C-alpha positions in Angstrom: 14.8 11.4 -7.5 13.1 12.6 -10.7 13.8 9.5 -12.7 11.3 7.6 -10.5 8.4 10.0 -11.4 6.2 9.5 -14.4 7.3 9.6 -17.1 10.2 7.4 -16.0 13.7 8.4 -17.1 14.5 5.0 -18.5 17.9 6.1 -19.9 19.1 7.1 -16.4 17.6 4.0 -14.8 19.2 1.7 -17.2 22.5 3.4 -17.8 23.3 4.7 -14.4 21.7 2.1 -12.2 24.8 1.4 -10.1 25.2 5.1 -9.2 21.5 5.4 -8.4 21.6 2.3 -6.2 24.5 3.7 -4.2 22.7 7.1 -3.7 19.5 5.4 -2.6 21.4 3.1 -0.2 23.2 6.1 1.3 19.9 7.8 2.0 18.2 4.9 3.7 18.7 4.6 7.4 16.5 1.6 8.3 15.3 -0.1 5.1 12.9 -2.9 5.2 14.8 -6.1 4.3 12.9 -8.5 2.0 13.8 -11.6 -0.1 12.2 -11.7 -3.6 12.3 -14.8 -5.7 11.9 -14.2 -9.5 10.8 -17.3 -11.4 11.2 -16.3 -15.0 10.1 -17.6 -18.4 12.7 -15.3 -20.0 15.9 -13.5 -19.0 15.4 -11.7 -15.7 18.7 -10.1 -14.8 17.6 -6.6 -15.8 14.2 -7.1 -14.2 15.9 -7.9 -10.9 18.2 -4.9 -11.2 15.4 -2.4 -12.0 13.0 -3.9 -9.4 15.8 -3.5 -6.8 16.1 0.2 -7.7 12.3 0.9 -7.4 12.1 -1.0 -4.1 15.0 1.0 -2.7 13.1 4.1 -3.7 10.2 2.8 -1.6 12.5 2.1 1.4 12.8 -1.7 0.8 16.2 -3.3 0.3 15.7 -6.6 -1.6 17.8 -9.7 -2.0 16.9 -11.7 -5.1 16.8 -15.3 -6.2 16.4 -15.9 -9.9 15.5 -19.2 -11.6 17.6 -20.4 -14.4 16.3 -19.2 -17.8 12.9 -20.7 -18.6 12.8 -22.9 -15.5 10.1 -21.1 -13.6 7.7 -24.0 -13.6 10.3 -26.6 -12.6 11.6 -24.5 -9.7 8.0 -23.9 -8.5 6.9 -27.5 -8.8 10.0 -29.5 -7.8 12.0 -26.9 -5.9 15.8 -26.4 -5.8 18.0 -26.4 -2.7 18.9 -22.8 -3.3 15.2 -21.6 -3.5 14.2 -23.7 -0.5 17.1 -22.2 1.5 16.3 -18.7 0.3 12.8 -18.7 1.9 11.4 -15.9 -0.1 9.1 -13.2 1.3 7.6 -12.6 -2.1 7.6 -14.7 -5.3 7.2 -13.0 -8.7 6.4 -15.2 -11.7 7.7 -13.3 -14.8 6.0 -15.0 -17.7 4.6 -13.6 -21.0 2.7 -14.9 -24.0 5.9 -16.6 -25.2 5.5 -19.0 -22.3 2.1 -20.3 -23.4 2.9 -23.8 -24.5 0.2 -24.4 -27.1 -2.0 -22.1 -29.1 -5.1 -23.1 -31.2 -4.8 -23.4 -35.0 -7.6 -22.6 -37.5 -8.1 -26.4 -37.9 -9.0 -27.0 -34.2 -12.5 -27.6 -33.1 -14.1 -25.6 -30.3 -13.8 -28.6 -28.0 -10.1 -28.9 -28.7 -9.5 -25.2 -28.0 -11.3 -25.5 -24.7 -9.1 -28.5 -23.8 -6.0 -26.5 -24.6 -7.3 -23.6 -22.5 -7.9 -25.8 -19.5 -4.6 -27.6 -19.8 -2.7 -24.3 -20.0 -4.5 -22.8 -17.0 -4.1 -26.1 -15.1 -0.3 -25.9 -15.5 -0.2 -22.5 -13.9 -2.8 -23.3 -11.2 -0.8 -26.4 -10.1 2.3 -24.2 -9.9 0.6 -21.5 -7.7 -0.8 -24.1 -5.3 2.6 -25.8 -5.0 4.2 -22.4 -4.1 1.5 -21.5 -1.6 1.8 -24.9 0.2 5.6 -24.6 0.4 6.4 -21.0 1.0 3.2 -19.4 2.4 4.1 -16.0 1.0 2.6 -13.5 -1.5 2.8 -14.6 -5.1 2.7 -12.0 -8.0 1.9 -13.4 -11.4 2.0 -11.6 -14.7 -1.1 -11.9 -16.8 -0.4 -12.3 -20.5 0.4 -9.6 -22.9 -0.4 -10.0 -26.6 1.8 -10.7 -29.6 2.3 -7.6 -31.7 0.6 -9.4 -34.7 -2.8 -10.9 -35.4 -2.9 -13.9 -37.7 -6.6 -13.3 -38.6 -6.6 -9.6 -38.3 -9.7 -8.2 -36.5 -11.3 -11.7 -36.4 -8.4 -12.8 -34.1 -10.1 -11.1 -31.1 -13.5 -12.9 -31.3 -12.8 -16.2 -33.0 -12.0 -18.9 -30.3 -9.1 -20.1 -32.5 -7.5 -16.7 -32.5 -4.5 -16.2 -30.3 -5.8 -12.8 -29.1 -9.1 -14.5 -28.0 -7.2 -17.4 -26.4 -5.0 -15.1 -24.4 -8.0 -13.0 -23.2 -9.8 -16.1 -22.0 -6.7 -17.4 -20.2 -6.3 -14.1 -18.5 -9.9 -14.3 -17.2 -9.1 -17.6 -15.6 -6.1 -16.0 -13.9 -8.3 -13.2 -12.6 -10.8 -15.6 -11.2 -8.1 -17.4 -9.3 -6.8 -14.1 -7.9 -10.3 -13.1 -6.7 -10.6 -16.4 -4.9 -7.2 -16.6 -3.3 -5.5 -14.3 -0.8 -1.9 -13.4 -1.1 -2.1 -13.9 -4.9 -1.7 -10.8 -7.1 -1.8 -10.0 -10.8 0.8 -7.8 -12.4 -1.1 -6.4 -15.4 1.5 -6.5 -18.2 -1.4 -6.6 -20.7 -2.1 -3.0 -19.7 1.6 -2.1 -19.5 2.2 -3.3 -23.1 -0.8 -1.5 -24.4 0.2 1.7 -22.6 3.8 1.4 -23.8 2.8 0.6 -27.4 2.5 -3.1 -28.3 4.7 -2.9 -31.4 7.6 -1.4 -29.4 7.0 -3.5 -26.3 7.1 -6.7 -28.2 10.1 -5.9 -30.4 11.3 -9.4 -31.4 14.9 -8.3 -31.6 15.2 -8.3 -27.8 13.8 -11.8 -27.6 15.9 -13.4 -30.2 19.1 -11.6 -29.2 18.8 -11.5 -25.4 15.7 -13.6 -24.6 14.1 -10.5 -23.0 10.3 -10.8 -23.1 9.9 -7.1 -23.9 12.2 -4.4 -25.2 14.9 -3.2 -22.9 13.5 0.3 -22.4 10.2 -1.2 -21.2 11.8 -3.1 -18.3 11.8 -0.2 -15.9 8.0 0.2 -16.4 7.6 -3.5 -15.7 9.8 -3.3 -12.6 7.9 -0.2 -11.4 4.6 -2.1 -11.6 5.9 -5.1 -9.6 7.5 -2.8 -7.1 4.2 -0.9 -6.6 2.5 -4.2 -5.6 5.3 -5.2 -3.2 5.5 -1.8 -1.5 1.7 -1.8 -1.1 2.0 -5.2 0.6 4.4 -3.8 3.1 2.6 -0.6 3.9 4.7 1.8 1.8 1.8 3.4 -0.1 1.0 7.0 0.1 -2.1 7.8 2.2 -3.1 11.4 1.3 -3.3 13.6 -1.8 -2.8 17.3 -1.1 -4.1 19.5 -3.9 -3.5 23.0 -5.0 -6.6 24.8 -6.4 -5.9 27.4 -9.1 -4.9 25.8 -12.4 -4.8 22.4 -10.6 -8.5 21.7 -9.7 -9.8 24.3 -12.1 -8.5 26.5 -14.8 -7.8 30.1 -13.9 -7.4 32.0 -10.6 -10.5 32.2 -8.5 -9.4 35.3 -6.7 -8.8 37.2 -9.9 -11.3 35.7 -12.3 -14.2 35.1 -9.8 -16.1 31.9 -9.5 -17.9 32.5 -12.8 -14.6 33.0 -14.6 -12.8 29.7 -13.6 -12.9 26.8 -16.0 -14.5 23.6 -14.7 -17.4 21.6 -16.1 -19.0 20.8 -19.5 -19.3 24.3 -21.0 -15.7 24.5 -22.5 -13.1 21.9 -23.3 -10.7 23.2 -20.7 -13.4 22.9 -18.1 -14.1 19.3 -19.0 -10.5 18.4 -18.5 -10.5 19.8 -14.9 -13.9 18.3 -14.1 -12.5 14.9 -15.2 -9.5 15.4 -12.9 -11.8 16.3 -10.0 -13.8 13.1 -10.7 -10.6 11.1 -10.5 -9.6 12.7 -7.2 -13.0 12.0 -5.8 -12.8 8.4 -6.9 -9.5 8.0 -5.0 -11.5 8.4 -1.8 -13.2 5.1 -2.5 -9.9 3.3 -2.1 -9.0 5.0 1.2 -7.0 8.0 -0.1 -7.7 11.2 2.0 -7.8 14.5 0.2 -6.6 17.9 1.5 -6.1 21.4 0.1 -3.0 23.5 0.3 -3.5 26.7 -1.7 -2.4 30.3 -1.6 -5.8 31.8 -1.6 -8.3 33.6 0.6 -10.3 30.9 2.4 -13.6 32.2 1.2 -12.5 32.3 -2.4 -11.3 28.7 -2.1 -14.6 27.5 -0.7 -16.5 29.4 -3.4 -14.4 27.7 -6.0 -15.0 24.3 -4.5 -18.8 25.0 -4.5 -18.8 25.8 -8.2 -22.1 24.4 -9.5 -20.2 22.4 -12.3 -17.4 21.2 -10.0 -17.3 17.6 -8.7 -15.4 18.0 -5.5 -17.0 19.8 -2.6 -15.4 21.1 0.7 -16.7 18.0 2.6 -14.6 15.8 0.3 -11.4 17.2 2.0 -10.3 16.3 5.5 -8.4 19.5 5.7 -8.4 22.8 3.8 -5.5 25.2 4.1 -6.3 28.2 2.0 -4.1 31.1 3.2 -0.9 33.0 2.3 1.5 30.9 4.4 4.3 28.9 2.6 2.9 25.7 1.3 5.5 23.5 2.9 4.5 24.9 6.3 0.8 24.3 5.5 1.6 20.7 4.5 3.4 20.0 7.7 0.4 21.4 9.6 -1.9 19.1 7.7 0.4 16.2 8.5 0.3 17.1 12.2 -3.5 17.5 12.2 -4.0 14.1 10.6 -1.3 12.5 12.7 0.5 11.2 9.6 4.1 11.2 8.6 5.1 13.6 5.9 6.2 10.7 3.7 2.5 9.7 3.6 1.7 12.5 1.2 1.6 13.3 -2.5 1.6 17.0 -3.3 -0.2 18.0 -6.6 0.5 21.5 -7.7 0.9 22.9 -11.3 3.5 25.4 -10.1 7.1 23.9 -10.4 8.5 26.5 -8.0 6.0 25.4 -5.3 6.8 21.8 -5.9 10.5 22.4 -5.6 10.1 24.2 -2.3 7.9 21.5 -0.8 10.3 18.7 -2.0 13.2 20.5 -0.5 11.6 21.5 2.8 9.5 18.3 3.5 11.6 15.2 2.6 9.5 12.1 1.8 6.6 14.0 0.1 6.2 13.0 -3.5 5.8 16.0 -5.9 4.9 14.6 -9.3 5.4 16.9 -12.3 2.0 18.2 -13.4 2.5 19.3 -17.0 -0.8 20.1 -18.8 -4.1 19.5 -17.1 -5.0 16.8 -19.7 -2.0 14.7 -18.2 -2.8 15.1 -14.5 -4.7 11.8 -14.2 -2.1 9.8 -16.1 0.7 11.3 -14.0 -0.9 10.4 -10.7 -2.2 7.1 -11.9 1.1 5.9 -13.4 3.0 7.1 -10.4 1.6 4.1 -8.5 1.4 6.1 -5.3 -1.9 4.5 -4.1 -1.6 0.9 -5.4 -4.4 -1.3 -3.9 -3.6 -4.8 -2.7 -6.2 -5.0 0.0 -9.4 -2.9 0.6 -11.0 -3.0 4.0 -14.2 -1.4 5.3 -12.1 1.2 7.1 -10.6 2.3 3.8 -14.0 2.9 2.3 -14.9 5.5 5.0 -11.5 7.0 5.7 -12.6 10.6 5.0 -15.5 10.1 7.3 -13.2 8.9 10.0 -10.9 12.0 9.7 -13.9 14.3 9.8 -15.1 12.6 13.0 -11.6 13.1 14.5 -11.8 16.8 13.7 -15.1 17.0 15.6 -13.4 15.3 18.5 -10.6 17.9 18.5 -13.2 20.7 18.6 -15.1 19.0 21.4 -11.8 18.7 23.4 -11.3 22.4 23.3 -14.4 22.9 25.3 -13.1 20.9 28.3 -10.5 22.1 30.9 -10.2 18.6 32.3 -9.0 15.9 29.9 -10.6 13.1 31.8 -14.0 14.8 31.6 -13.4 15.2 27.9 -12.8 11.5 27.5 -15.9 10.7 29.5 -17.9 13.0 27.2 -16.9 10.9 24.2 -19.0 8.0 25.6 -16.5 5.5 24.2 -17.0 1.7 24.0 -14.1 -0.6 23.3 -14.7 -4.1 22.0 -11.7 -6.4 22.7 -11.8 -9.9 21.4 -9.7 -12.7 20.0 -8.9 -12.6 16.3 -12.1 -13.3 14.3 -12.5 -14.2 10.6 -14.4 -11.0 9.9 -11.4 -8.8 10.7 -8.5 -10.9 9.5 -7.9 -8.7 6.5 -8.0 -5.5 8.5 -5.7 -6.9 11.1 -3.1 -7.9 8.5 -3.5 -4.5 6.8 -2.8 -2.8 10.1 0.4 -4.7 10.6 1.6 -3.5 7.3 0.4 0.1 7.5 1.1 1.1 11.2 4.6 2.5 11.6 4.5 4.9 14.6 2.7 3.1 17.4 4.2 -0.2 16.4 6.6 -1.8 18.9 8.2 -4.5 16.8 7.0 -3.6 13.2 6.3 -7.3 12.5 4.6 -7.4 9.1 2.0 -10.1 8.6 0.0 -11.6 5.8 -3.6 -12.8 6.3 -2.2 -16.4 6.4 0.1 -15.3 9.2 -2.8 -13.8 11.1 -4.8 -17.0 10.7 -1.9 -19.1 11.8 -1.6 -17.0 15.0 -5.3 -17.2 15.6 -5.2 -21.0 15.3 -2.2 -21.5 17.5 -3.3 -22.4 21.1 0.0 -21.0 22.4 -0.8 -17.6 21.0 -2.8 -14.9 22.7 -4.3 -12.8 20.0 -6.5 -9.7 20.6 -7.9 -6.9 18.5 -9.6 -3.8 19.7 -12.4 -1.7 18.1 -13.4 1.7 19.4 -16.7 3.5 19.0 -17.7 6.9 20.4 -20.5 9.4 20.0 -18.9 10.8 16.8 -18.6 7.4 15.0 -17.0 4.0 14.7 -13.2 4.0 14.4 -13.1 0.4 13.4 -10.3 -2.0 14.4 -7.6 0.2 15.7 -5.2 -2.0 17.8 -3.7 -5.5 17.6 -1.7 -7.5 20.1 -0.2 -11.0 19.7 1.8 -12.9 22.2 3.4 -16.3 22.2 3.2 -18.3 25.4 6.2 -20.4 26.6 5.5 -22.1 29.9 4.6 -19.4 32.4 6.0 -16.5 30.2 4.1 -14.6 27.5 6.3 -13.0 24.8 4.5 -10.0 23.1 5.6 -10.3 19.5 3.2 -7.7 18.1 1.7 -4.6 19.5 0.4 -1.8 17.3 -2.3 0.9 17.3 -3.6 3.4 14.8 -2.4 6.8 15.7 -5.9 8.3 15.1 -6.9 7.0 18.6 -3.8 8.1 20.5 -4.2 9.3 24.1 -7.7 8.1 24.4 -7.0 5.1 26.7 -7.2 2.3 24.1 -3.7 1.2 24.9 -4.7 1.0 28.6 -7.8 -1.1 27.8 -5.7 -3.5 25.7 -3.1 -3.8 28.5 -5.8 -4.6 31.0 -7.1 -7.3 28.7 -3.7 -8.7 27.9 -2.7 -9.1 31.5 -6.1 -10.6 32.5 -6.1 -13.1 29.7 -2.5 -14.0 30.3 -3.1 -14.6 34.0 -6.1 -16.8 33.2 -3.7 -18.9 31.1 -1.3 -19.4 34.0 1.2 -16.7 32.8 3.4 -15.3 35.6 5.6 -13.0 33.5 4.9 -11.0 30.4 7.8 -9.9 28.2 7.6 -7.0 25.8 9.9 -6.1 23.0 10.7 -2.8 21.4 12.7 -2.6 18.1 13.5 1.0 17.2 12.9 2.2 13.6 13.0 5.6 12.0 9.3 6.1 12.8 8.4 4.4 16.1 10.3 6.5 18.5 7.1 7.6 20.1 6.7 4.2 21.8 10.2 3.6 23.0 9.0 4.2 26.6 5.6 2.5 26.2 6.4 -0.5 28.4 7.9 1.6 31.1 4.7 3.7 31.2 2.8 0.4 31.7 4.8 -0.7 34.7 7.3 -3.0 32.9 10.9 -3.2 34.1 13.7 -2.9 31.5 15.8 -6.1 31.6 17.9 -5.9 28.5 19.2 -3.5 25.8 21.6 -4.0 22.9 23.8 -1.7 20.9 21.0 -1.1 18.3 18.6 0.1 21.0 16.5 -3.0 21.0 15.0 -3.4 24.5 13.3 -6.2 26.5 10.8 -5.5 29.2 9.2 -7.7 31.9 6.1 -7.5 34.0 4.9 -9.7 36.9 1.2 -10.2 36.2 0.5 -10.6 39.9 1.7 -7.0 40.6 -0.1 -5.3 37.7 -2.6 -2.6 38.6 -5.5 -2.3 36.1 -5.5 1.0 34.3 -9.3 1.3 34.0 -9.6 3.8 31.1 -12.5 6.2 30.5 -14.6 3.8 28.4 -16.9 0.9 28.6 -15.2 -2.4 27.7 -17.0 -5.2 25.9 -15.1 -8.5 25.9 
C-alpha cells in the first residue's frame, strides 16, 4: 500500500484508517499476535490506532492497553489489575517535553539545575526498572523533543539554565541507560520533530484542544517510528537491498554514454549526489544489509560502471549481480533463490516507476519505494525504516562475506558428482555447546529472524534466552559451523524442557544458509545424547505451521520420530524413544 511508503500519505492513514485496517487484515493469513501496552503522558488513542495500522503492514496484529491520560508513571510504578492481567509483549512509554515536571529558571544555581536533572532522570529510571522487574519485556521510551520556542534565544542551547540545554542533557542520560540495558530502546522523537518541522510538530492548538503531544498529522510518523522498532524486534526487517544501476547508482546510461559519460563522483553536482547515495548503500552493509544488482544491461557494461574510478561501490560489495535483459521480477526471484531468502526480505530500488510496478505486482512482499529525484534517494530509503537496527551481532557485520563464501561453496559443489564427497571436501567442523554468554545476543536474534527452518517460531528476547540457560530443567544447545571457505557463525539453536523422563523440544531453528550440509543431523545426535545422559527416555518434538516454515513439516519424520498427534490447524506432535535412536554421523568433525 503506497500510503505506508515515504512520504507517508497521512490524509489516507488518518481519514481512512478503518478501511485500511480491514484491507490489511484480509491480506494477512498468519499474523504475529502481540500485546502492546502504551503508557502515555498525553492522549494516545490516535497513536494506538496508527501504530496498529503500521504493525499490520509488517504482519503483526496488535492488541493494545492504554493507560489513563497522564498516568503513565503511576501505572508503571504501582500497576493496575488491567495492565497486570494484560501481560504485555512490548511496553511503549509515550512521553514528551510536556511531561518533564520541572525546568530550571534563570535564577537557579548550577547546583540546583544539576539536582533537577538528576531528580527528573531518577523518576524515569525508577519507572523503567519497575517495568523490567514485573514484565520482563522490551520497553520503548521516547526521548524528549524540544518546545518550539527558546526563552533565551540562541543562549538557550548552551546555558545550563536553558530548557534546550536541560532537555539535551536529560536525553543523554536516557541514551546512557539504553546503552547499558538490554531490551530497552529509544524512540527518537527529537529527530522526528526536527525532520517534521518543530513549529508544526509542536502546534499548541492540539495540546490545549485534545491533549495531543504533537499535531495530528505528525502522529502517523510517530507511529511508524515505533512500529519500526517493534517489527525489528520480531524479525520483520528487510534483509537485502536490490539496486538498479542506470540513473539509480549513477546518472546516465552506461551502455549508451560509456563509463566516462556517466555521472558519479566529485566532478559535477549530479555526480556528487550519486556518489553520496553509493556511500549510503555501502554503509548499509555495516548493519547486515546485503546488496544485489538487478539491471537491464550487458554484464560487462554493468561491471565497468561499478568499477568507475570515482564510484564508491565495487562488484565485490554485492552478493549477486544480475545484469541482463531478463524481466527484473524474474531476476529478483532468482536472487532470492540463490540467497535462500524469502521474496519479502527484499527492498527493490529502481528509478523507473514501470519497473517498480511490475516487480510489486509479480513479487508480492517486496518493498518498492518511490525514488523521485536522486537527491531524495537516501531520505526515501532511510525514512522507510526497512532496516531498523535493534541488535547488531558479529554475524551482521560480515553478512556480505558470508554470502560470498556460500557462492564459493556452490561453485565447489558443481565439481563433485557425489554429494557426500562434496561435503567431505568442505572440511567442516561443528561446535555444539550449551548456551554461553558470548552468544546470547546472536541466539536471541536468530529466534526472531529465522522463519523457514523454524519448527515452533518461538520468539525470544535475550532475557528469555538467559532464563532458559539458567534453568536446570532446560536442555539448551547452539551450533556453530566452520568450513574451508569461512566461519558461518552460530547457525542453529535447540531448547527443550525436561519433565520427568520426557524432553519437550520447544525451540528448534537453523539458518537456511547451511541447509543440507548435515548440521541438523549433528544437532540431533547431540540432543539425543545429552537427553539420554539426563535420564530422558522419550523426546517430543512440536511443529506449528506458518506461512513460511512448510519446509520443515516433515523434519521430525525424517529424524525417526513417530507422529502421535495432529489438530485441525496442522499442528503436530512427534515422539522418539531415545534408546532406539541411530546416530546420524554427518560429514563433519564435531567439537562438544
